[in-house]
C-alpha positions in Angstrom: 3.4 45.7 88.4 5.9 48.5 87.1 9.3 49.1 88.1 10.7 52.2 86.2 14.3 53.6 86.7 14.2 57.5 85.3 18.1 57.9 85.0 19.6 61.3 84.6 22.8 61.2 83.0 24.4 64.7 83.7 23.8 64.0 87.5 24.4 60.1 86.9 21.3 59.9 89.3 18.5 57.3 89.2 15.0 57.9 90.4 12.4 55.3 90.5 8.7 54.9 89.7 6.9 51.9 90.9 3.3 51.3 90.6 0.7 48.4 91.4 -3.0 48.3 91.3 -3.5 51.9 90.4 -1.3 53.1 93.4 2.5 54.7 92.8 5.4 55.2 94.7 8.4 57.5 93.7 11.8 57.0 95.1 14.5 59.9 95.1 12.5 62.5 92.5 14.4 65.0 90.8 13.5 68.5 91.2 11.1 68.8 88.2 8.2 66.6 89.2 6.1 67.0 86.2 7.4 63.8 84.2 6.3 61.7 87.5 2.7 63.2 87.7 2.3 62.8 83.9 3.2 59.1 84.2 1.0 58.4 86.8 -1.8 60.3 85.2 -1.5 58.5 81.9 -1.5 55.2 83.9 -4.6 56.5 85.9 -2.5 55.7 89.0 -2.2 57.8 92.2 1.2 58.6 93.6 0.6 57.5 97.1 4.2 57.6 98.7 7.5 59.5 98.2 10.5 57.5 99.3 13.8 59.4 100.2 16.9 57.1 100.8 18.6 59.8 102.7 19.2 63.8 102.4 20.9 64.0 99.0 24.0 66.2 98.7 24.5 66.4 95.0 21.0 67.4 93.8 17.7 68.9 95.3 14.9 66.3 95.6 11.6 67.0 94.1 9.9 65.6 97.2 8.5 68.9 98.6 7.1 70.0 95.3 5.6 66.4 94.3 3.9 66.2 97.9 2.4 69.7 97.2 1.2 68.6 93.7 -0.3 65.2 94.8 -1.0 64.9 98.3 1.5 62.1 98.5 3.2 61.3 101.8 6.9 61.8 102.0 8.9 59.0 103.6 12.2 59.1 105.4 14.3 56.4 107.3 14.7 56.6 111.1 17.1 59.4 112.4 15.7 62.0 109.7 14.6 65.3 110.8 12.6 67.6 108.3 10.9 71.1 108.4 8.2 70.1 106.3 5.3 67.5 106.8 7.1 63.9 106.5 6.6 60.3 107.9 9.8 59.3 109.8 9.6 55.5 109.5 10.7 52.7 111.8 13.2 50.1 110.9 11.4 47.1 109.2 8.1 49.1 108.6 6.1 48.2 105.6 4.1 50.1 103.2 2.0 48.9 100.6 1.5 50.3 97.0 -1.4 48.1 95.1 -0.1 44.6 95.8 3.3 45.5 96.5 5.2 45.8 99.8 8.2 48.4 100.6 10.3 47.5 103.7 12.1 50.0 105.5 15.8 48.6 106.0 17.7 51.3 108.1 21.1 51.3 106.6 23.2 53.9 108.2 26.7 54.9 107.3 26.7 57.0 104.1 24.5 59.2 106.5 23.0 58.3 109.6 19.3 58.5 108.1 20.3 56.5 105.0 17.8 53.9 104.3 17.4 51.0 102.0 13.9 50.0 100.6 13.4 46.3 100.0 10.5 45.7 97.3 8.5 42.2 97.6 5.4 41.1 95.7 1.8 40.0 96.6 3.2 36.7 97.8 5.9 38.4 99.8 8.6 37.2 97.6 11.7 39.7 97.6 12.2 41.4 94.2 14.7 44.2 94.5 16.2 46.9 96.8 16.6 50.4 96.3 19.6 51.2 98.0 20.1 54.8 97.7 23.9 55.9 98.3 24.3 52.8 100.7 25.3 50.4 98.0 26.3 51.1 94.5 27.1 48.9 91.7 30.9 48.5 92.3 31.1 50.6 95.3 29.4 52.0 98.6 28.5 55.4 99.6 31.3 57.7 100.7 31.2 58.0 104.5 32.5 61.4 105.0 29.7 63.7 103.9 27.8 63.6 107.2 30.5 63.5 109.5 30.4 66.0 112.3 33.9 66.7 113.5 32.9 67.2 117.4 31.5 63.8 117.6 31.8 61.6 114.4 34.5 61.0 111.9 34.5 59.4 108.6 35.9 56.5 110.1 33.3 56.1 112.6 30.6 56.3 109.6 32.6 53.8 107.7 32.4 51.4 110.6 28.6 51.8 111.0 28.3 51.2 107.2 30.2 47.9 107.3 27.6 46.9 109.9 24.7 47.9 107.7 25.8 46.2 104.7 26.4 42.9 106.5 23.6 42.9 108.7 20.7 44.3 106.5 22.0 43.8 102.7 24.3 40.9 102.5 22.1 38.3 104.1 19.6 39.0 101.4 19.0 36.6 98.3 21.8 36.8 95.4 18.9 37.2 92.7 17.6 40.3 94.4 17.9 43.4 92.0 20.1 46.3 93.1 18.8 49.7 92.1 21.2 52.3 93.1 20.8 56.1 93.4 23.7 56.8 91.3 26.3 55.4 88.5 29.7 56.3 87.2 30.3 60.2 87.5 28.7 60.9 90.9 31.0 62.2 93.5 29.1 60.3 96.1 31.5 57.5 95.7 34.8 56.6 94.1 34.5 53.5 91.9 30.9 53.4 90.7 30.1 51.2 87.8 28.7 52.4 84.4 25.8 50.0 85.0 22.8 51.3 86.7 21.2 47.9 87.5 22.5 44.8 88.8 22.0 41.8 91.1 23.2 41.5 94.5 24.8 38.4 93.9 27.2 39.8 91.4 27.9 42.7 93.9 29.1 40.0 96.4 31.3 38.6 93.9 32.8 41.7 92.2 32.3 44.8 94.8 35.5 45.2 96.9 33.3 46.3 99.8 31.3 43.4 100.0 33.9 40.6 100.5 32.8 38.0 102.6 36.1 37.5 104.5 36.8 41.5 104.9 37.3 42.8 108.4 35.7 46.1 109.8 39.2 47.7 109.9 39.9 46.5 106.2 36.5 47.9 105.2 37.1 51.4 106.8 40.7 51.9 105.4 39.6 50.8 101.7 36.4 52.8 101.8 38.0 56.2 103.2 41.2 55.7 101.3 41.7 58.3 98.4 38.4 60.3 99.2 38.8 63.7 97.7 37.0 66.6 99.3 33.3 67.0 98.4 32.2 69.6 96.1 31.4 73.1 98.1 27.8 72.8 97.3 27.1 69.6 98.9 26.2 70.8 102.2 23.9 73.4 100.9 21.8 71.1 98.9 21.6 69.0 102.1 20.2 71.9 103.9 17.6 72.7 101.0 16.6 69.0 101.1 16.0 69.0 104.8 14.4 72.5 105.2 12.6 72.8 101.7 12.9 75.2 98.8 11.2 77.6 96.3 8.8 76.1 93.8 10.7 75.4 90.7 8.2 77.1 88.4 8.9 80.5 90.3 12.8 79.8 89.7 12.2 79.0 86.0 10.1 82.4 85.7 12.7 84.5 87.1 15.5 82.9 85.4 14.2 82.8 81.7 13.6 86.7 81.6 15.2 88.0 78.4 17.4 90.9 78.9 18.8 93.4 76.5 22.5 93.9 76.5 22.1 97.1 78.2 19.9 95.4 80.8 22.1 92.5 81.0 25.3 94.5 81.9 23.4 96.8 84.5 22.0 93.5 86.1 25.7 92.2 86.2 27.0 95.3 87.8 24.4 96.0 90.1 24.1 92.5 91.6 27.5 91.0 91.3 26.2 88.0 89.4 28.3 85.7 87.5 27.8 85.7 83.9 27.5 81.9 82.9 27.9 81.0 79.4 26.9 77.4 78.6 27.3 77.3 74.7 29.7 74.9 73.2 33.5 75.6 74.1 34.3 76.2 70.5 31.6 79.0 70.6 33.0 80.4 73.6 36.4 80.4 72.5 35.5 82.4 69.2 33.7 85.0 71.3 32.3 85.7 74.8 31.5 88.3 77.2 34.8 89.4 79.0 34.9 87.8 82.7 32.2 85.3 81.8 32.6 81.9 83.1 32.1 78.5 80.6 30.5 75.6 81.7 28.6 74.1 78.6 25.2 72.5 78.9 26.2 69.4 76.9 28.8 68.3 79.2 28.6 67.3 82.9 26.7 70.7 83.4 25.1 70.8 86.9 28.0 68.9 88.8 30.7 71.2 87.3 28.4 74.4 88.1 28.3 73.0 91.8 32.1 72.3 91.9 33.3 75.6 90.5 30.7 78.0 91.7 30.0 76.6 95.0 27.3 79.0 96.4 24.0 78.1 95.6 22.6 81.7 96.4 25.1 83.2 93.8 23.2 85.4 91.2 23.7 84.2 87.8 23.1 85.8 84.3 22.9 83.2 81.5 24.2 83.1 78.1 22.7 80.1 76.3 22.1 78.4 73.0 19.1 79.9 71.4 15.8 77.7 72.9 17.5 76.4 75.8 17.2 79.0 78.5 14.4 77.0 80.4 16.3 73.7 80.2 19.7 75.4 81.7 17.8 77.3 84.6 16.0 73.7 85.1 19.4 72.0 85.2 20.8 74.6 87.5 17.8 74.3 90.0 18.5 70.6 90.1 21.6 71.2 92.1 20.1 74.2 94.3 21.0 77.2 92.2 17.9 79.1 92.2 19.0 82.7 91.8 19.0 82.9 88.0 18.2 86.4 87.1 17.7 86.2 83.4 19.5 85.6 80.2 21.0 87.6 77.3 18.2 88.0 74.7 19.8 87.3 71.2 22.9 85.8 72.7 26.4 86.9 72.0 25.3 88.3 68.7 23.1 90.9 70.2 26.1 91.8 72.7 28.4 92.4 69.6 25.7 94.5 67.8 25.6 96.6 70.8 29.5 97.5 70.1 30.4 95.8 73.7 33.6 94.1 74.2 34.1 90.5 73.1 36.7 88.5 74.4 38.3 85.2 73.0 40.5 82.1 74.0 43.5 81.7 72.1 44.0 77.9 71.0 46.3 75.8 69.1 46.0 72.7 67.1 48.2 69.7 68.2 50.0 69.7 64.7 51.3 73.2 65.3 51.6 72.4 69.3 53.8 69.2 68.6 56.8 70.9 67.1 56.7 73.6 69.7 56.7 70.9 72.5 59.6 69.1 71.0 61.8 72.1 70.4 60.9 74.4 73.5 60.6 73.7 77.3 57.0 74.6 77.2 54.8 75.4 80.6 51.9 73.1 80.2 49.1 72.5 82.6 46.9 69.3 82.6 43.8 70.3 84.3 42.1 66.2 84.1 41.4 64.6 87.4 44.6 63.3 89.3 43.6 59.8 88.4 43.6 60.5 84.7 47.1 62.4 84.9 48.5 59.3 87.1 47.4 57.1 84.8 48.8 58.7 81.6 50.0 62.1 80.9 52.2 64.4 78.6 55.8 64.3 79.9 56.6 67.6 81.9 53.0 68.9 82.3 51.9 69.9 85.4 49.0 68.3 87.5 46.4 71.0 88.2 43.0 69.3 88.4 40.0 71.4 87.6 38.1 70.5 90.8 40.9 72.1 92.7 41.9 74.9 90.6 41.8 77.7 93.4 44.5 75.5 95.1 46.8 76.1 92.2 46.2 79.6 91.1 49.8 80.6 92.3 51.4 78.2 89.9 50.2 79.7 86.9 52.8 82.3 85.4 51.4 86.0 84.9 54.3 86.5 82.1 55.0 84.4 79.2 52.7 82.0 77.2 51.5 78.7 78.9 49.3 75.8 77.6 46.5 74.1 79.2 44.5 70.9 78.1 42.0 68.4 79.7 40.7 65.1 78.1 39.0 66.5 75.0 38.5 70.2 75.4 35.6 71.0 77.9 37.2 71.0 81.0 40.0 73.1 79.9 37.8 75.6 78.6 36.2 76.0 81.8 39.6 76.6 83.6 40.6 79.1 80.8 37.5 81.0 81.5 38.0 81.1 85.2 41.8 82.1 84.7 40.8 84.8 82.4 38.0 86.0 84.7 40.9 86.6 87.2 43.2 88.6 84.8 45.4 85.7 83.6 45.1 85.9 79.8 48.6 84.5 78.7 47.0 81.0 78.4 46.7 78.8 75.2 44.0 76.1 75.0 45.4 72.8 73.4 42.5 72.0 71.0 41.2 68.4 71.4 42.9 67.8 74.8 44.9 64.7 75.6 43.3 62.6 73.1 44.2 64.7 70.2 48.0 65.0 71.9 48.2 61.2 72.0 47.0 60.9 68.6 49.4 63.6 67.3 52.4 61.4 68.5 53.5 63.6 71.6 55.6 62.1 74.1 53.6 60.8 77.0 54.3 58.6 80.1 53.7 54.9 80.1 50.1 54.1 80.8 49.3 52.7 84.1 45.6 51.1 84.4 43.7 53.2 86.6 42.3 50.1 88.8 45.8 49.7 90.0 46.5 53.0 91.2 
């Protein structure tokens, strides 16, 4: 028996490979399916099933491609409807993988088709649950993503989730392993743990949503409290997961076309493409194509692309570190951004050699920023999340979370310098690039962000533990 979690940190997502007696199953695969096929081939196993816990909103599953490549059957739980061939299982239906059994536990609430899969061995001893977004470590799935304003509210879904947890999951044994679809960093829940595997017994003790004496009313209130609006791209990913999508190899072929500076500029003008620069923030600050948007490949790249660009059909042109073109296109495709038109051959150096305009982002070190902040009434914007700001922030700084920058555009002055910072410099550079793309150039980035600000001894508010907020 093999159970392997294949965790992708930038998406905070766990896919699973299960194998027994030459048969394999994949749960919640990512868009690029070659690693699963290669793993099965190496083990001389046949991928028999592809189990989906629900229609994912935060990434595009690899189910359609994997089924096409292997002949495996795509399985969803009750109430799912797809536009491609799939098996819609019944509650309590069993599937065999070698000597192993997977039992369908319909657990609606996060979405109505949400399903948990219970794994048992040849003797029918229960071993683990693959809980999707129904149960995380430390949290449960947010109940607002599948709501239909006309006939179902997030409170209705939260009530359904309460019943699913208490009737289908909490009665199971404490020693059962819990394999969720996400860990900390995912927007599919509020308080996810950094751990990616746990036991059900631990969750019963520590997960606020599994308190034994919790009423349905308390559950609904606590689960729905403090939910921020989901990223714009979520419903577009759901649509792709329900209806299917273009083969990723086709997407990669289009997105990795090298373009000269002249062809690159012409493509941008003709298509209205966003120029997406994925280099390190320091490289972007030193020189970039005017009006390009920075989202670095080495940060939480795909989720920030989804949050800030939103429309998965938006044409995109790339500026990447050399040799990372295909990686960038692949990671965009994971969250549904398939309309990548090519990349700037030779990068920013070729742009400069072609005598084309280069823009920069002005920055300031904390050692120079501190005396200014102590002597003058500076205008400072903190683009960290609202919870980070509430926990501790620079005195007199304004909270303008990057996630909702569009809601704060009117707050940025068009005359006179102002300063922006995040925690370490990644998010503030995203904000700077967006502001500059909209004609706001009078900004100065505080290098090193809040970490450097604290270390530099500037006056900050009294620390409040995030768990008490």
